[in-house]
C-alpha positions in Angstrom: 47.2 -6.3 -43.2 49.3 -8.2 -45.7 48.9 -9.3 -49.4 50.3 -12.1 -51.2 51.4 -11.2 -54.7 52.2 -13.6 -57.6 54.9 -12.7 -60.1 52.2 -12.0 -62.7 50.6 -9.2 -60.6 53.7 -7.4 -59.4 53.2 -4.6 -62.0 49.5 -4.2 -61.2 50.2 -4.0 -57.4 52.9 -1.5 -58.0 50.5 0.7 -59.9 47.7 0.6 -57.4 49.9 0.4 -54.3 49.4 4.0 -53.3 45.7 3.4 -53.0 46.2 0.3 -50.8 46.3 2.4 -47.6 45.6 -0.6 -45.2 48.0 -2.9 -46.7 51.3 -2.7 -44.7 53.1 -5.9 -45.9 53.5 -7.2 -49.4 54.7 -10.9 -49.6 55.9 -12.0 -53.1 55.7 -15.6 -54.3 58.6 -16.1 -56.6 61.4 -13.6 -57.2 60.4 -10.4 -55.3 61.1 -6.8 -55.9 63.1 -4.9 -53.2 59.9 -3.3 -51.8 58.2 -6.8 -51.2 59.0 -9.6 -48.8 59.8 -13.0 -50.3 57.5 -16.0 -49.4 60.2 -18.6 -49.4 62.5 -16.5 -47.2 59.7 -15.8 -44.7 58.7 -19.5 -44.3 62.4 -20.6 -44.0 62.3 -18.9 -40.5 59.4 -21.1 -39.5 59.7 -24.0 -36.8 58.9 -27.6 -37.1 56.8 -27.4 -34.1 53.0 -27.3 -34.0 51.4 -24.2 -34.9 50.0 -21.8 -32.1 46.2 -21.6 -32.4 45.6 -19.1 -29.7 43.3 -16.4 -30.6 42.2 -13.7 -28.1 38.4 -14.0 -27.7 38.1 -10.2 -28.0 39.1 -10.7 -31.5 36.6 -13.3 -32.4 34.4 -10.8 -34.4 37.3 -9.2 -36.2 37.2 -9.6 -40.0 39.6 -12.3 -41.1 39.0 -11.7 -44.7 36.5 -9.9 -47.1 35.1 -11.7 -50.1 33.2 -9.9 -52.9 30.1 -11.0 -54.4 27.6 -9.9 -56.9 24.7 -11.0 -54.8 21.2 -10.8 -56.4 21.7 -7.3 -57.8 25.0 -8.0 -59.7 26.9 -5.1 -58.0 30.0 -6.0 -55.9 29.4 -6.3 -52.2 32.2 -7.1 -49.6 31.1 -9.7 -47.2 33.2 -9.9 -44.0 34.1 -13.3 -42.6 34.9 -13.0 -38.9 37.6 -14.9 -37.4 35.3 -16.9 -35.3 33.2 -17.7 -38.5 36.3 -18.8 -40.4 37.5 -21.1 -37.6 34.1 -22.6 -37.2 33.6 -23.3 -40.8 37.0 -25.0 -40.7 36.1 -27.1 -37.9 32.7 -28.2 -39.4 34.4 -29.0 -42.7 37.1 -31.1 -41.0 34.7 -33.0 -38.8 32.1 -33.8 -41.3 34.0 -35.3 -44.2 36.9 -36.3 -42.2 39.7 -34.1 -43.5 43.0 -35.5 -42.3 46.6 -33.9 -42.3 47.5 -36.6 -44.8 45.1 -35.3 -47.3 46.1 -33.4 -50.5 43.4 -31.0 -51.8 43.5 -29.8 -55.5 42.1 -26.4 -55.9 41.0 -25.5 -59.4 38.2 -22.8 -58.9 39.0 -19.4 -58.2 40.2 -18.6 -54.6 37.8 -15.7 -54.4 35.0 -18.1 -54.6 33.6 -18.3 -51.2 33.0 -22.1 -51.1 36.4 -22.9 -52.5 38.4 -20.6 -50.1 36.5 -21.0 -46.8 35.2 -24.4 -47.1 37.9 -26.4 -48.9 41.2 -24.5 -49.0 41.2 -23.0 -45.4 39.8 -26.3 -43.8 42.8 -28.2 -45.2 45.3 -25.7 -44.3 43.6 -25.6 -40.8 44.6 -29.4 -40.3 48.0 -29.0 -42.0 47.0 -31.0 -45.1 48.5 -30.0 -48.4 46.8 -27.8 -50.9 47.6 -27.8 -54.6 46.6 -24.8 -56.5 46.2 -25.3 -60.3 47.2 -22.1 -62.0 45.7 -23.1 -65.4 44.7 -26.0 -67.2 43.8 -26.7 -70.8 42.0 -30.1 -70.5 40.6 -32.8 -68.3 43.7 -34.9 -69.0 45.9 -32.0 -67.4 43.8 -32.2 -64.3 44.1 -36.0 -64.1 47.8 -35.8 -64.6 48.1 -33.2 -61.9 45.9 -35.3 -59.4 48.1 -38.3 -60.0 51.3 -36.4 -59.8 50.5 -34.7 -56.5 48.6 -37.7 -54.9 45.4 -35.6 -54.6 42.8 -37.2 -52.2 40.3 -34.3 -52.4 39.1 -32.0 -55.0 35.9 -30.0 -55.9 35.3 -28.6 -59.4 32.4 -26.8 -61.2 30.2 -28.7 -63.6 32.2 -27.2 -66.5 35.4 -29.1 -65.4 
C-alpha cells in the first residue's frame, strides 16, 4: 500500500510512520525527504499512451480504499470500498451526468468525504479529466476566481460554501 503525503504533513507522517505497518511506499507531493518518493519524478516516467485498465477478476472484491464515517453512533468506522464498487461507481457517474475527458472538476470539500472522493473526484480521474483541488479559500470570490482561472466545468460544494 502507498500513501501520498503533502508537505504540511511530512512531520506528522514521520512521527507515526513506525505504526503504519502496511504502508510500504510514501509519495511526497512537493520537495520530498530522502525516505519518500517524489510525485513529479514518478509521473515523469509515465507514457503518453492510454492507461491500462486491466483488473484481474479475482481482485474485484479486494479493498481499494477505506473511508471512515461516524455513522449513526458517532464512533469512527472504516468502510471498505472494493475495487469493483469503486469502478462501477465511476462508470455510473460518468454515464449519468455525461462527464468527459475535457471536463475540469473543482474539489472543495474534504477528500475523506465519501461523495466527494468516490462520486466526483475518482469518476473524473477515471475518464482522464482534470481535477483541481482547492487547498483553502477565504471567500466565495476566491472560489469564483479559481473556477475562472482553471476553466472549471464541474463542481459540488456544501450549502455553507
